[in-house]
TIMI-559628 format. One record per atom (N, C-alpha, C, O): residue in one letter; x, y, z. Coordinates in pm, whole numbers, plus 32768, in hexadecimal, padded with zeros to 4 digits. Last residue first. Layout:
BEGIN
AXYZ/...
END
This chain:
BEGIN
X2EDBA1288EE3/X2EEDA0F08F65/X2EFEA1808FC7/X2F10A1779040/X2EC3A1908DFA/X2EA3A1038E05/X2EA5A0A58E7E/X2E8AA02E8E8F/X2E32A2D18DD8/X2E91A2818DF7/X2E62A1DA8E1E/X2DF8A1B78E52/X2D6DA3448D01/X2D2DA32E8D7B/X2DD9A2C88D80/X2DEBA2798D23/X2D4EA3A78BC1/X2D99A4088C3E/X2D94A39C8D22/X2DB5A3C68D91/X2CADA2FC8B4F/X2D78A3228B45/X2D9CA37F8BCF/X2DF8A3868C20/X2BB1A3368B95/X2C0AA2AC8C04/X2CBFA2AF8B9C/X2D23A26C8BB2/X2AE7A40C8B80/X2B60A4088B7C/X2BE3A3B48BC3/X2C45A3D98C04/X29FCA39A8BEB/X29E7A3E78B40/X2A7EA42B8B5B/X2A79A4A38B3D/X2956A2F68C85/X29D8A2F08C6A/X29F9A30A8BE7/X2A0EA2BC8B8A/X285CA2838D76/X289DA2DF8D2D/X290DA2DC8CE9/X2953A29E8D38/X2813A15F8DE4/X2824A1F08E1F/X2848A1FD8D99/X2853A19D8D4D/X2739A0918E23/X2765A0EB8DAA/X2789A1688DC0/X2742A1CC8DB7/X26F49FF88F4E/X2715A0768F12/X275AA0608E6B/X27B5A00F8E5D/X27079F0E8FE5/X26E79F0D8F6F/X26F49FAC8F12/X26FD9FB28E98/X27C29F6690FB/X271D9F8890CF/X26BC9F679050/X26489F8F9046/X288F9EAA90EF/X28489ECB918F/X27B69F11916E/X27509EFD91AF/X29049ED19023/X28C29E329081/X287D9E5B90B2/X280B9E2E90A6/X290B9FF48FDB/X28BE9F848FB4/X28AD9F228FB9/X285A9EEE8F70/X29CEA02A90CA/X293CA06690CD/X290CA0059068/X28D59FA890A3/X2A9D9F989049/X2A579F5790F0/X29BC9FA190DC/X29519F6490DE/X2ACFA0268F7E/X2A949F888F6D/X2A9A9F4C8FE1/X2A9D9ED18FE8/X2B1EA0F88FBF/X2AA8A0EF8F6A/X2A70A0628F94/X2A01A0408FBD/X2C13A0C4906B/X2B81A11790C2/X2B2AA0FE9073/X2AC1A0E190AD/X2CBFA0828F95/X2C94A01B8FE1/X2C35A044905B/X2C0D9FED90A8/X2CA0A17A8EE3/X2C3EA1028EAC/X2C50A0928F39/X2BEEA0498F4B/X2C24A29C8FCF/X2C8FA24A8F4D/X2C36A1C58F46/X2BCAA1A68F78/X2B83A3728FE2/X2B54A30A9001/X2BABA2A98F85/X2B87A2808F17/X2BD0A4818FAB/X2C29A4249031/X2C00A3BD9030/X2C41A373907B/X2C29A50A8E7C/X2BCEA4E38EE5/X2C31A4978F49/X2CA9A47B8F40/X2D3FA6008E83/X2D0FA57C8E4A/X2C8BA5498EC5/X2C8DA55E8F3E/X2C96A78B8E61/X2CF8A7098E95/X2CE5A6908E73/X2C79A6838E39/X2C25A8588E38/X2C7EA8248DF1/X2D19A7D88E21/X2D94A7DC8E17/X2B7FA8A98F1C/X2BE5A8C68F12/X2C54A8908ED3/X2CC5A88A8F03/X2A93A84F8E5C/X2A73A8CA8EA7/X2B3DA92B8EC1/X2B6AA9978E9B/X2AA6A7488E30/X2A89A7988DB8/X2AD6A82E8DF3/X2B37A8688DC0/X2AC1A6E58F2E/X2B3FA6BE8EAC/X2B36A7048E50/X2B99A7198E09/X29D7A7148FA5/X2A80A75D8FD8/X2ADAA7578F72/X2B31A7AB8F5A/X293CA66C8ECB/X2903A6FE8EEA/X299DA75E8F18/X29CCA7BE8EDC/X2987A5688EEA/X2965A5B08E90/X296CA62B8E79/X29A3A6588E15/X2959A5379004/X29D6A52F8FEE/X29F1A5948F33/X2A4CA5E28F14/X2848A5709037/X2894A5FE9066/X291CA5AE9021/X2964A60A8FFA/X27F8A4AC8F79/X27B5A51F8F79/X2814A5758FB7/X283CA5D08F6E/X2875A3B88FFD/X285CA3BA8F86/X2860A4878F5B/X28BEA4C78F2C/X27BFA3CE9115/X2872A3DE9103/X28B2A4249090/X28FAA4889092/X26D7A3BD90AF/X26ECA42F90F9/X2771A43990F7/X27A3A4A590DA/X26B8A29E9097/X26C6A3068FFA/X26DEA3C1905A/X26F4A428901B/X2745A1F1915D/X2766A21490E6/X2772A27B9090/X27D2A2AD9055/X2649A23E9202/X26E9A2699229/X2723A267918D/X272DA2CF914C/X258AA1B59175/X258FA26891A6/X2614A29691A8/X2648A2F3916B/X25CEA0B2919E/X25D6A0DE910A/X25ECA19B90F3/X262BA1E190A4/X25EDA07C92AD/X2650A08A9242/X2645A0DD91B8/X2692A12A917F/X24A9A09892E8/X253AA12D9328/X259EA0EE92C5/X25ACA140926A/X24579FE89249/X2433A05B91F0/X2484A0E0924F/X249CA1529228/X248C9EF79281/X24F49F379217/X24A49F89920A/X248B9F8B9191/X24BD9E5A939F/X24B69EC59394/X24D39F0C92FC/X25309F5C92FB/X24F69D6B9384/X24779D6E93DA/X24599E0893D8/X23EF9E349406/X25F49D7992CC/X25349D3392AC/X24E99D0A92FC/X249F9CA992ED/X26929DF4936E/X265D9E0C92E7/X26089DC392AE/X25D29DED9247/X27349DA59450/X26C29DAD94A4/X265D9DEA93DA/X25E59E0293E1/X280E9D0A93EC/X27CE9CE19435/X27239D319439/X26B89CF79428/X28879E0A9377/X28729D969325/X28149D3B9366/X27BD9D129319/X28809EA79477/X28619EBC940E/X280E9E6493B1/X27959E63939B/X29869E0994D0/X28E49E2B953C/X287D9E8194A0/X280F9E4A949F/X2A449E619418/X2A1F9DAA944B/X29869DE994AF/X291B9DB49492/X2A759F8A9450/X2A259F1693E4/X2A0F9E8A93DD/X29BF9E549390/X2A8FA0419502/X2A4C9FCD9540/X29F69F6B9492/X298B9F349476/X2B32A0DB947A/X2B4BA0959523/X2AF4A02D952B/X2B159FC1955C/X2ADDA0F29390/X2B5FA0BA93B2/X2B88A08293F4/X2BD7A02593EE/X2A26A1D193F1/X29DCA15D93B6/X2A6CA0F29387/X2A41A08F934C/X2AB2A26A9477/X2A7AA22894D7/X2A36A1AD946E/X2A19A13D9499/X2B37A2F09392/X2B86A2D4941F/X2B32A2509459/X2B67A1E29466/X2A72A3789307/X2AA2A2F392E1/X2AF0A2B59341/X2AEDA23A9343/X2A4CA4019429/X29D1A40B9399/X2A01A32E9375/X29DDA2BF939C/X2B19A4D993DF/X2AF3A4729473/X2A7EA3E9944E/X2A8CA3759474/X2B0BA53892EC/X2B6AA4FC92EE/X2B6FA4AA939C/X2BC0A45493BE/X2A13A5DE9300/X2A08A56292BD/X2A91A4F792B1/X2A8DA487927E/X2A7AA6D993C8/X2A0DA63493F7/X29E2A5BC93B3/X29ABA55993E4/X2B28A72692E0/X2B6AA6ED9377/X2AFFA67C93CF/X2B15A60D93FF/X2A84A76F9222/X2AE2A6EE91FD/X2B2BA6D29296/X2B60A66592AE/X29D4A81592A4/X299CA7C79264/X2A1EA73D9255/X2A0FA6C99279/X2A88A8EC92AD/X2A5DA897931E/X2A10A82792D9/X2A41A7BF9304/X2ADCA92E919B/X2B49A90891F2/X2B10A8B79282/X2B50A85E92BB/X29F3A9A5911D/X2A07A9129115/X2A7BA8F69160/X2A81A87B916A/X2999AA809236/X29ACAA5491A4/X29DDA9DD91D7/X29F0A9AF9247/X297AAAEB9333/X29EFAAD6933D/X29FEAA8592A1/X2A69AA4C928E/X2885AB8D9315/X2911ABC09359/X296FAB76932C/X29CAABB392F3/X27B7AAF6929A/X27D4ABAB926C/X285FABAF92CE/X28A9AC04929B/X27F3AA029327/X281FA9F892AB/X281CAAC29271/X2876AAF99230/X277BA9D89429/X27D3AA079421/X281CAA259395/X2885AA64939C/X26CFA91F9409/X26A0A95F942D/X2719A9C6942D/X26E0AA329438/X27A8A839939C/X2732A8579308/X26ECA8E5935B/X26C5A9359306/X2800A7EC949D/X2851A851941C/X2812A86593D9/X2833A8D393AC/X2749A77194FB/X2756A7FB9512/X27B4A83394D3/X27BEA8AD94D0/X272EA6A4948D/X2682A6FC948C/X26C5A79B94AC/X2699A80A948D/X2800A60F94B4/X27B4A6389430/X2776A6C39433/X2788A72993F1/X27DFA5E7959C/X2852A60E9598/X2855A67394E4/X288AA6DA94B9/X26F0A53E958F/X26F1A5B095D6/X2777A64695E1/X2776A6BA960B/X277FA4729535/X272AA4A994C7/X26F4A5379523/X26D0A59894E1/X284EA40595E7/X2879A43395AD/X27FBA4AE952B/X281DA51194EA/X274CA3E896B1/X27CEA45D96CC/X27FBA4609639/X27D0A4C395FD/X26FEA2F99630/X26A7A36F9652/X2707A3F6967D/X26EAA4669653/X27C9A24C962A/X2795A28395BB/X2749A2D495C3/X2738A313955B/X27C5A20E973F/X2870A248970D/X2801A2939665/X2804A30B964B/X2702A1889787/X271BA21D97BA/X2775A25B975A/X2769A2CD972E/X2713A0EB96C9/X2678A10896E9/X26CBA1A4970A/X26D1A20996C4/X27ECA041974C/X2802A08296D1/X2795A0D79679/X27AAA0FF9606/X275AA023986F/X27C6A0529864/X27D3A07F97BD/X27BFA0F897B0/X26949F539825/X26959FF79859/X26DEA0439837/X26C3A0A297ED/X26569EF996BD/X26889EC2976E/X26939F639771/X26989FBE971E/X252C9F809613/X25B69F44963A/X25CE9F1A96AF/X25799F119707/X24019F7F95DE/X24519F349626/X24B69EDC964B/X24C39E6A9676/X23D8A0E295AF/X23CDA0459597/X24339FD095EE/X249A9FE4962E/X2357A1CA9618/X2322A17B9605/X2306A0EB95CC/X22A4A0A395BA/X2434A24E95D4/X2406A2539653/X23B8A1D7963E/X23F4A171965F/X247CA22794BE/X24D6A1F894ED/X249BA1E59596/X24C4A18695D8/X2386A2CA9465/X23B7A217943A/X2410A1B8949E/X2402A14394C2/X23B9A3A194C1/X2381A38894E7/X2370A2EB94BB/X2343A29E9510/X24B6A3FE9423/X24D6A40F94AD/X2452A3B794D9/X247AA369952F/X2499A3EF931C/X24DDA3739358/X24CEA35793B4/X24CAA2E293DB/X23DDA4E09326/X23C5A428930B/X2421A3A5931A/X2407A32D9322/X24A8A584932C/X242BA5819391/X23DEA4B79394/X23C5A45693DC/X2529A54D924B/X2572A55A92BE/X24F9A555932C/X250EA5089389/X2496A56E9174/X2499A5009179/X251CA4FE9235/X2546A49A926E/X2436A6B391BA/X23DCA63291AE/X2402A5B7919E/X23A6A56991B3/X253AA70191BB/X24F4A71F9214/X244DA698921C/X241FA64B9271/X2554A6E09097/X25C6A69B90F5/X257FA6BA915E/X2578A6469187/X247BA7869023/X248AA6F99006/X24E0A6939075/X24BEA624909C/X24D7A862906A/X246EA832908E/X245FA7969086/X243CA74790DE/X25D0A8898FCA/X25E3A869906A/X2532A85890A2/X2527A83D9119/X2550A8558EEB/X25B9A8088F04/X25CFA82D8F8A/X25EBA7C88FCA/X24CBA96B8EBD/X2486A8F48ED6/X2501A86C8EE9/X24BBA8088EFC/X2585AA2B8EE8/X24FAAA2A8F65/X24C5A9A98F48/X2490A96C8FA5/X26A7A9B08EE1/X2659AA268E87/X25D9A9F98EF7/X25E9A9A48F4E/X27F6AA078F45/X27B3A9758F40/X26F1A9E78F14/X26E2AA5D8F37/X28F9AA6E8E5F/X2877AA8A8F05/X2824AA008ED5/X281BA9B88E71/X2A63AA308E31/X29D2AA128E0C/X2970AA428E90/X2991AA3C8F06/X2B45AB178EC5/X2B0EAA858EAB/X2A7DAA7D8E97/X2A2AAAB78EDD/X2C9AAB9A8ECE/X2C1EAB938EB0/X2BE1AB3E8E98/X2C1AAAEE8E4E/X2D81AC7D8EE5/X2D44ABFC8F1B/X2CB9AC2F8EF5/X2C7EAC9B8EF6/X2E12AD178E61/X2E78ACA88E69/X2E11AC448EA4/X2E2BABCB8EA2/X2DA6AE0A8E26/X2DFEADD88DC3/X2E53AD6B8DDC/X2EB9AD508D9C/X2CF4AE1E8EFF/X2C9AAE008E54/X2D12ADD88E04/X2CFFAD8D8DA4/X2D81AEA08FB5/X2D4EAE208FC5/X2D1AADB38F51/X2D18AD388F49/X2D23AFB58F4E/X2DB0AF698F4A/X2D95AF008F3C/X2D85AED78EC9/X2C06AFBE8F63/X2C4BAFBC8ED7/X2CE9AF838EEF/X2D1BAF2E8EA5/X2C11AF9390AB/X2BACAF52904E/X2C05AF358FB7/X2C39AEC98F97/X2C93B09190DD/X2CD4B00E90ED/X2CC1AF93908C/X2D0DAF4F9048/X2BD1B12C909B/X2C73B1509033/X2CC0B0BE9074/X2D1EB0899039/X2B11B100914A/X2AF7B0FB90BC/X2B95B1099062/X2BA8B0E98FEC/X2B88B17B91F2/X2B53B0C891CC/X2B56B0DD917B/X2BC2B0C89142/X2B99B27E91DF/X2BF4B21991EF/X2BFEB19F91E0/X2C63B15D91C5/X2A68B27D91F3/X2AA1B2DA914E/X2B38B25A9170/X2B43B1F3912D/X2A04B2709307/X29EFB1FA9276/X2A16B20791EC/X29F8B1C0918C/X2AA0B3399367/X2AB6B2989394/X2AB7B2349315/X2B05B1E892DC/X2A1CB4119307/X2AB4B3F692AD/X2AACB3699332/X2B16B34492FF/X2924B3EE9369/X293EB3E792CA/X2990B3FC92A5/X2997B408922B/X2913B3419462/X28E9B3B2945D/X2932B39D93A3/X2969B335937E/X28CCB2609569/X28A5B26A94EA/X28C6B2D8946B/X2888B2BC9405/X2874B30B966A/X291FB2C9960A/X2929B2889591/X2996B27C9558/X276DB32996A6/X27ABB3889695/X284EB3289668/X2855B35995F7/X2720B2299677/X2724B25F95FF/X2766B2D39615/X27A2B30195B4/X26F4B1E597A5/X2763B1B69730/X276DB1F496AE/X27DBB1E99679/X2653B2899806/X26D4B28E984D/X2719B2079814/X276DB1C99855/X2558B2619776/X25D3B3059746/X2637B2E49795/X2699B3289775/X24EAB18B97BB/X251EB180975D/X259FB1FF9716/X25FBB1FF96C5/X24BCB1729913/X2490B1C2989F/X2514B197981C/X258BB18B9838/X24E9B07399C4/X24F4B0DB99B6/X24DFB1019922/X24F0B0B198C6/X2504AF4B9A00/X2491AF679A32/X247AB0189A07/X240DB0499A21/X25EFAEE799E0/X25A7AEC39969/X2523AEE9997A/X24CCAEC3992C/X274CAF5999AE/X26CFAF629A4B/X2638AF44999F/X262FAF779930/X2872AF199986/X27DAAEFE996D/X279BAEE299C4/X279AAE859A14/X296FB00D9963/X2926AF7A99FE/X28B4AFAB997B/X28A2B0109937/X2977AF71984A/X29B7AF4798C1/X29A2B0059923/X29E2B06598F8/X294DAFBF971D/X2926AF4A9768/X2935AF419809/X28E5AEF3983D/X2990B0D19704/X2912B092970C/X28B7B023971A/X283DB0139720/X2AA7B0B1974A/X2A4EB0D597B3/X29A6B0E697A2/X2954B0FC97FB/X2AE4B0619662/X2AE0B03596BB/X2A86B033972C/X2A39AFDF975B/X2B07B15795D0/X2AA7B0F19593/X2A4EB0A39635/X29DCB0A49662/X2BCBB201965F/X2B40B1F4966B/X2AADB1969657/X2A40B189968E/X2CB6B14C95F8/X2C6CB1689692/X2BD5B18096A4/X2B80B13B96DC/X2CB7B17F94CA/X2C6EB0EA952B/X2C61B0DE95A5/X2C1AB08795D8/X2CDCB2689471/X2C34B24B94A1/X2C42B1D894EF/X2BF4B1BF954B/X2DEEB2329415/X2DD5B289945F/X2D5FB27794AA/X2D6BB2749525/X2E66B17A9331/X2E0CB115939E/X2E0AB1BA9422/X2E2DB1999494/X2EA4B226925A/X2E2BB1B59253/X2DEDB1A492E0/X2D78B1B59302/X2F63B2C992DB/X2EF4B2F89290/X2E7CB2AC928C/X2E0CB2D392AC/X3022B1FF9350/X2FBFB26693A4/X2F4AB2B49355/X2EE2B2D6938D/X3095B1779289/X3028B12992F7/X2FCCB1669336/X2F5CB1409356/X309EB1BC9149/X3090B20E91A9/X3043B1D99208/X2FC9B1EC9206/X3136B0C5907B/X30ABB0D490BC/X30E9B1639132/X315BB15E9162/X31F4AFEE903E/X31F4B03B900C/X31A4B0939039/X31DFB0F6900D/X31E3AF1190FD/X3258AF88912F/X322BAFFD9103/X3225B0639149/X30C5AE5F9170/X30D3AEA290EC/X3180AF1C9110/X3162AF859147/X3078ADF0922B/X30CEADA591F8/X3105ADDB916A/X314DADA59116/X2FC4AED1929C/X3054AEB892AC/X30AFAE6E929F/X311CAE7792D6/X2EF4AE6C9242/X2F23AED391FC/X2FAAAEF59232/X2FF8AF3691ED/X2EC1AD8592CB/X2EE1AD4C9258/X2F1BADDA91FF/X2F5BADCE9197/X2E92ADEC93D6/X2F00AD9493A9/X2F35ADAB92F4/X2F9DADD092BD/X2DBBAE5A939E/X2E18AEBE93E0/X2E9FAE7693B6/X2F00AEAE9383/X2D1EAD90935D/X2D3AADF39324/X2D7DAE4D933D/X2D81AEA592E7/X2CF4ACFE9496/X2D31ACAC93FF/X2D65AD099386/X2DC9ACE49349/X2C8CADAC9509/X2D11AD8B952D/X2D66AD46948D/X2DCBAD549449/X2B7FADC694AA/X2BE4AE3C94A0/X2C65AE1594B3/X2CBBAE529474/X2B52AC9994F0/X2B54ACD69467/X2BA3AD3D9435/X2BEEAD3B93D3/X2B1AACCF961D/X2BA2AC7C95DA/X2BCAAC779535/X2C38AC5C9506/X2A6CAD4B960E/X2ADAAD75962C/X2B32AD559605/X2B91AD9395D2/X29BAACC39592/X29CCAD259549/X2A25AD64958C/X2A47ADCB9552/X299EAC079666/X29CCABBC95F6/X29EBAC33957F/X2A29AC12951A/X291EAC639734/X29C2AC459755/X29F2AC0196B6/X2A62ABD196A2/X2826AC6896D0/X2882ACF196F6/X291AACC9970E/X297BAD1296F8/X27FDAB7296CE/X2803AB879672/X2834AC2F9688/X2871AC5E9628/X2811AB7B9818/X2844AB2397B5/X2856AB4C972D/X28CDAB4B970B/X2728ABF2982D/X27A6AC09985A/X2801ABD2980A/X283BAC1497B3/X2649AB6B97CC/X2678ABEA978F/X26E1AC299794/X270CAC7A9743/X2636AA8C985D/X264DAA7597B5/X266DAB1C9797/X26B8AB339738/X25EDAAD5993B/X265AAAA8993D/X2687AAB3988C/X26EFAAE0985C/X24F6AB429929/X2568ABD4996D/X261DAB729921/X2684ABA298F3/X243CAB3B97FD/X2486AB1398A0/X24F8AB5998A6/X2540AB949855/X239BABAE9720/X23ACAC0A9786/X23BBABC297F0/X2371ABD99850/X2447AAEA9627/X23CFAB179661/X2415AB6396CE/X248EAB6696E4/X24D4AB7B94F3/X24C5AB0E955C/X2454AB2E95D5/X2412AB9695CE/X2507AC189403/X24D2ABCC942C/X24B9AB7B94AB/X2462AB269497/X25A4AD22944F/X25E6AC859465/X25B0AC269401/X25F9ABE793B5/X24D6AE1E9464/X2551ADF993FF/X2596AD8A93DB/X25C3AD7A9369/X2451AD819529/X2416AD9694C0/X245CAD869438/X244EAD3A93D8/X24EFAD8A95F4/X24B5ACD895DA/X24A6ACF6955E/X24D9ACAA950B/X2560AE5A963C/X25B5AE0E961A/X2564ADA795D3/X2599AD6D9575/X2441AEE79680/X24B8AEFB960C/X2507AE9B95CC/X2506AE819554/X240AAE76976A/X2394AE8196B1/X23E5AE899655/X23E3AE4A95EB/X24CEAE9E9827/X24B8AE1E9810/X2474AE3B9787/X24B5AE109728/X24CAAFC5980B/X2538AFA797DA/X2524AEE897AD/X2550AEB29747/X2372B03C97A4/X23DAB00C9826/X2438AFDF97BA/X241FAFD29742/X2349B1979702/X231AB0DD96F2/X2374B0E29779/X23AAB14297AF/X2366B2D096D8/X234CB26F9764/X2328B1DE9757/X22E2B1B197B1/X23F9B2D895F4/X2446B30A9666/X23F9B2B596F3/X242FB277974E/X23B9B1F594DC/X238FB22A953A/X23DAB25595C9/X23F9B1F79612/X24AFB17F9409/X247BB16F9476/X2454B1E294CF/X24A8B2289507/X2593B1C5935F/X2525B1B2934A/X24A7B1E293AA/X245BB242939E/X268EB13493DC/X268BB19E93CD/X25F7B1F693D3/X25E0B24E9425/X2668B00E939C/X265CB05A9434/X2620B0B5940E/X25A5B0B9940A/X269DB0229288/X2644AFFD92C0/X260BB01D935C/X2599B03D937D/X27A9B06792C9/X274BB0C99267/X26BFB0A9929C/X2678B0FD92D2/X2825AF6E9336/X27D6AFFC939B/X27B7B04F932F/X279FB0B7936D/X27C8AE9B9264/X27A9AEB892CF/X27B8AF3B9322/X2751AF6D9351/X2877AEFC91BF/X2817AF0A9167/X27BFAEFE91F8/X276CAF589205/X296FAF10923C/X2929AF8A91FB/X28BAAF8991BE/X288BAFEE9188/X29D6AE09921E/X296DAE8C92ED/X2976AEEA9292/X29A4AF4392D9/X29BDADA7913A/X295FAD7391B3/X2948ADE19216/X28E1AE0A924D/X2A94AE549104/X2A57AE7B90C0/X29D1AE5690EC/X2973AEA490DF/X2B5EAE0891D2/X2B58AE5491C1/X2AC1AE829192/X2A7AAEC491DD/X2B5EACCB9139/X2B5BACEA91DC/X2B37AD7691ED/X2ACDAD73922C/X2AEAACB48FFF/X2B3FAC999057/X2B38ACD390C6/X2AF2AD3690B6/X29FCACDD8F63/X2A0FAC738F69/X2A98AC568FBF/X2AB9ABDF8FC6/X29B2ADEC8F1E/X297FADA08F9E/X2997AD188FCC/X2966ACE1902E/X2A1DAECF8E9E/X2A71AE4D8E8E/X2A10AE008F28/X2A4CADEA8F91/X298EAFD98E55/X29B7AFDE8EB6/X29A3AF168E85/X293BAEE58E59/X299AB11B8D68/X29B0B0618D79/X29C5B0488DF1/X2A15B0978E23/X2A20B2078DC4/X29A4B1F58D81/X298AB1488D9E/X295FB1208E0B/X2B06B27A8E8D/X2AF2B2138DFE/X2A3EB1FE8DFC/X2A03B1DF8E63/X2B70B3DF8F02/X2B22B3438EDA/X2ADAB2E68E89/X2A78B3078E46/X2C81B4618E76/X2C2EB4208E78/X2BF1B3B78E82/X2C06B34E8E46/X2DDCB4128EC4/X2DA0B4708E6B/X2CD2B49A8E80/X2CBDB5108E9E/X2E6CB37E8F3F/X2DBFB3998F66/X2DB4B4158F45/X2D8FB4738F8B/
END
């Protein structure tokens, strides 16, 4: 750690946290904690939403420490010294107080150490970042799917199951700045699971609700393609699931790398 790195890899957990906290550090002392976190994380000024997001920041902090500790060649004390201080910026969480009470914990030293963590993680952890345009498209598709499911004639049990999955996707998208592609992948796994679990009901409902299932197939394929590329994994929509989705939705799901997909 002889000198601060110039470029910060924002595609790994430490880089993401550094970007968020650097933005937060620039906010005015007299601003309210509620307003700053909502603005920095691009969420509504809702107490539950902000609290949930700050908990995710704390989890991100812990994830970074775990990743650094995986490398036994590093001086852990040197890299991780400031994390207790950083975590004091998250808790206790008093949304009505002035930002200065939080900002005092976001020192230049703490952010510099976080910067070095980002540089170190970049040697073995990297993921593609979703562009603003792609993120906006995914948000738009998710909102359209929610409206479509909500207004559909699907059986109540199926409708509720799909609304829960779309809400979970909504949440993971809103947390993308914090959790990255990993959070989207976890939610996508749940959505694919729901499709498989409800495949018979979906087939029966397809003719009466083609719009819902078309949107569902398109969103799953969009998220699957991105998370596979970002995390350098195989696509999760394997041939059996792809066949099911296409039969149910008549969606022409893209298949850019069919040879990578297992047959079962």
